[in-house]
N, C-alpha and C positions, 0 to 999 in steps of 0.2 A: 470669670474666664481664664481659660489658661494663654499664657503668651509661649512658654517653653513647652518644646515638643519632647516626648519619650515615654517610657525609656528605650533608649537604641546600645547596641554594643559594635565596636571596633572587632572584626574577622581575625585581624593580623594574626595575635597570639593564639588563635585557638583552629586554625589551618593545620591539618595532618593527613598522615596516610590511611587512617582507621576510620570509618564510619562511626558517627554522623559528622567527621569534620574533614572529610575529604572531597567533596563535592557542595556547590552551591545551595543546591536546593535542598541537600540534607542539613546544611547548616543552618539555611532559613527556616526548616522545620524544627530542628533543634531550639533556634533563637526564639521561635513564637511559643514553643512549650514552655520556657521559663518565663515568658510573660512580656518578652521584648516587642516592640511596635516597629523597629526599623533596624536596617544594619549597615555599619559603616564599610564598604568593601575596597580592601586593596587592589590596586590595578596590577595582579597576578594572572599570570595566562592559566593557572588551576581553576580561577574562580572566574574571570572575564577576559574575553578576547577585546582589548581595548583598540585596535585598529577598527575591528567590526563595529565595536559601539559608537565610534567617532564617526564611521561613513554608512551605517544602517540604520534607519528609523524602525524598520522591521525587527532586526534583531533586539533593539532597545525595548520595542514595544511587546516583543515577546518575553522578555528578560523582566520586566516590570509585570506581566501578567502572569508569569509564573511565581514570582514572588507574591504577589496580592494572593494568590491561591493559598498560601499559606498565612495569609493577613499580616505580610511585611512589606515596608515600603525600604528605599534606599535613603539613609540620610546624607551621605556624601561617597564620593569615590576618594582613593587615598593613593597618593603617589609619593609617600615618603620615602622609598628607597631610591626611585626615580630623581625626586627634588635635592636628595643628598648628591647625587652624581653630576648635578649643573655645575657644581665648584667643588673639586678636591684638590685639596695640597698634596704635592707630591709624597709627603710623608706617610701617606693613610692610601697610596695607590693599590696596593697589594690586598689590603684589608676590604676596601671596598670594591674591587672590580667583580666578586660574585654578586653583587648586586646587577650588573649590566648582562646584556644580551651575550651569550657566546662569542658572538662575531666580532665584538668590538672590546673585548677584553684585552688588556695588554696595550692598548692603542688609546692614551688618554683623550687627545683630540677627537678620536671617533665615538668614544663613549660620552663626552660633552655633549657632541651633536646629536647621540642617540637620546640622551636624557630630556635635552630639550625639545626634541620631537616628540617624545612620550608625554612630557606636559602639555604641548600643544594640541594632542589627540584627546587627552583627557580633559580638555576644555571643551572641545566638541562634543565628546562622549556626554559629558554632563549636561550640556545643553539639551542634547535628545533624549536624556531620561529625564528632563526636567527639574535638575537640580540648580540650585541658587549657590553653593558653595563647594567649595573643594579643599582639601586638606593634605599638607606635604611639609617637607623640610626645605630649608635654604642651600644647604650646602655651605662650604666655610673654605676661605683661605687664609684667614686670619689666626683661626683657633689655636695654632701650636704656639703661638706667640700671647696667649691671652694673660700670661701673668709676667710683668714688665723687668723680667730678667732671663736673660740678659737684656741689658737695658734696649728697648726695639730703637731703630732708628727713626728719625722723625719722617712723617709721611708714609709710613709702611701699613698701617692701620686706615689711613683715608684712600691708598692706593688698591687695599685688599675690598674695600667696599664699593669702590668706584667699579672694579672689575666686576664684583658680583650683580650690582645694578645694570650693569651693561647688558649681562647674560639674561636678566631676569626680565629687563622691560620689554622686548619683544614677546616675550610669554605673556605677561601681563596685559598686553595689547590683544592678544587672540582672545583670551578670558573676558576681555571688556566686549568684545566683538560678540562673544557667548552669552554675556548676560551672566556671569558667574564671576563670584568673589574667589580670590585665592587667599587660603586662610593658613599662615606659617605657623606650626607649632615651634614656640619659642621653647629651646632645649638645648642644653650643654651638647658641647660637640659640633654646633650650627653658628654660623657668625652671627645669625639672629638667635639670640638667648635670653634676651632681657629687654626692658623698655627703652634702655637707652641705645642699644644695638638695633632694635625696629625702628626708632626715629634716624639714626644714620642711615640705614635703609632707604625709609622714605625720603630723605634728601636725595638719594643717588636716582630715584626713578619718579622724582617732580610730584611728592605725594600722590603717588597713583590711586586712585578712588579703588582698585579693585586688590589692592595691596592692605593684605587686613591679618588677623589674628585667629589663631587655633587656642584657646585659654586652656591651661591645663595647668591648675595650681601644684600639682606633685612637682614639677620642676621648679616651683618658685620656692617651697618650702627646701628643698635641697640646696637651692641658693641663699636661703634666710631672707627674702623677698616679702613683701607686705602684700600678699596676695589679693585682699580686698582694697587697698588703696589703688592698686594695679587696674582694678575693674573701673573705679572712678575715673581714672585717667584716662583710660582708654576703650571705655564701652562702645564707644562710636565706631572701633575698629573691630571689636570682639564678634565675629560671623560665626563660629563654631566653638563647641566646648566638649572637653574631654573631663569626665568625671573621674578622676584617681586620686586615690589617697596615697599620702607618705608621712613618714616620721623623722623627726631630725633630734638625735640624744647624744649630742658630743661628749667626751670625757677626758681625761688627763691625758690620752694618748692620740685621739684623733679629731678632726671637725669636719669642715665641708669638704675639704679634698680626698678624705677616707682611707688614706693610706695604704692605696692598691689593694684594700681587700675586697674579698668577694660580697656579694649584695646580702648577705645574712650578717655579716661582721662590719658592715660599713655604720658609721654615725646617723649619715643620711639613706633611707631605703624606702622603697616603694612598697605599699602594702595595699592588701583589698579594702573595698570600701566598708567605712565604720571601724578598722582596725588601727588606723592612722591618729594623726593629730589635727586635719584639716577641718576647719568649721564650715562644712557644707550647709548649714543651715543659714549662714550668715552670706555665703555665695550665692546659694539660690534666692534669696532675699534681695542680693544686689542686681541679679540677672533679672528678677522680676520688676524692680526697681526702674530699670533702664530698657524695660520692653524687650529682653533678649527675644528673638522670633525663632530661633533655629533650636536644633536638637540637643539634647544630654546623652551624650554618649559614653557608656562604660569602656574605658580601655584597661582592661585587667592587666596588671603587672606587680605581683606580691613576691617576696623572698621567701615566704612561709607556707602560704595556705594553696591547695589545690587548684588549678584553674575551673574545674568544673564546678566546685564550691563557690568560687568568687563569683564566677558567673550566674550560678542560682541567686545567691544574695544579693548580687547588685541590681536587679531588676526590680525588687521590691523596694532598695534603698533609694533607687533614683525615684521611684513611682512616689514614696511616701514624702521626698524632699521637694518634688515640684508645685509650687504655689498656684491655688488659684485667685487670681487677682482680683480684688474687689471693684466692682462697677460704680460704687459711688463712696465718698468718702464717709468713714465711721461716725461722723457727727453731724450730717446731713440732717438727721431727725431735728437738730437744735437751730435749723436755719431761721431766720427771722425775715426774709425777703426785703433786705433791706434796698432801697432803690437809690437812685444817683442824688436826689434830693436830700435823702437822709446822711448818704455819706459826706456830702458838703457840710449839713448840720453837725454831724458829731466831729468834723475837724475846725468847726467854727469859722467857715467861709462863707 
């Protein structure tokens, strides 16, 4: 039997103005034609009316029916951009303002309130669409201080995480009422970017059961983390999975920080599936070992390859890596049917 579902594809990197990337029906038809079974949909008005999805079961039923006509399901909704806006350090105000609705740009408190409301709508929309997980970013207040020079004043990181946790706790409660897990993509630029920071966040939200992880090994390669050990440690909290490749090739001039280079020239860069260094056979084995029940979702980001080629190759790559889990142990044929009396005898009891 299969536990992991897939292949699925995240649509964020493929949306555009030209067909077939300009509407949700055309994107669904395109994805199905490549062999995908599901799509991860950004909460973007070009693809989805989030307010209507949160309030109208008819809209959601019609949406699911339209996608089913192409043989496509929804894996999760994504609010990466809105999640980013839940917590924005002032240094990034102008850069992130474009993620917000025009009415709240240039007004950080209004922007934060808008983002929080968007997340709550996403919880309700996910429930109406029959989804069990939602993917997002955490936002960041401490990120400008990630390197401890100049020396951070005592309590700065703790105060930042306390504030981020305070903003997210009411959102998590709405997701809990909807029966949907919030899966944070642990990502540089977010306060939640590795296991240590995720644990800090869990402490601030009372170990909330809906605070979970979108596992993306590419960001761990670029941080030089052990992504297989990460699965062993956090598998109970991993509720979503981005299948994205990466490579890290440091030299005498640069390492993990990249020297401000563009993506092509960085020591660490994202690659199309199979072109990087990630051991996906081991990852899919770990996910099968821990009975991960969610979708294996291609997120295409590559410094070199054309996106359409990456998407076409990605469906077959994921399908070939999904493990059909054995229903019985390989050595069952040698079972001797030992009973309790024999067990005691074997131990000399």
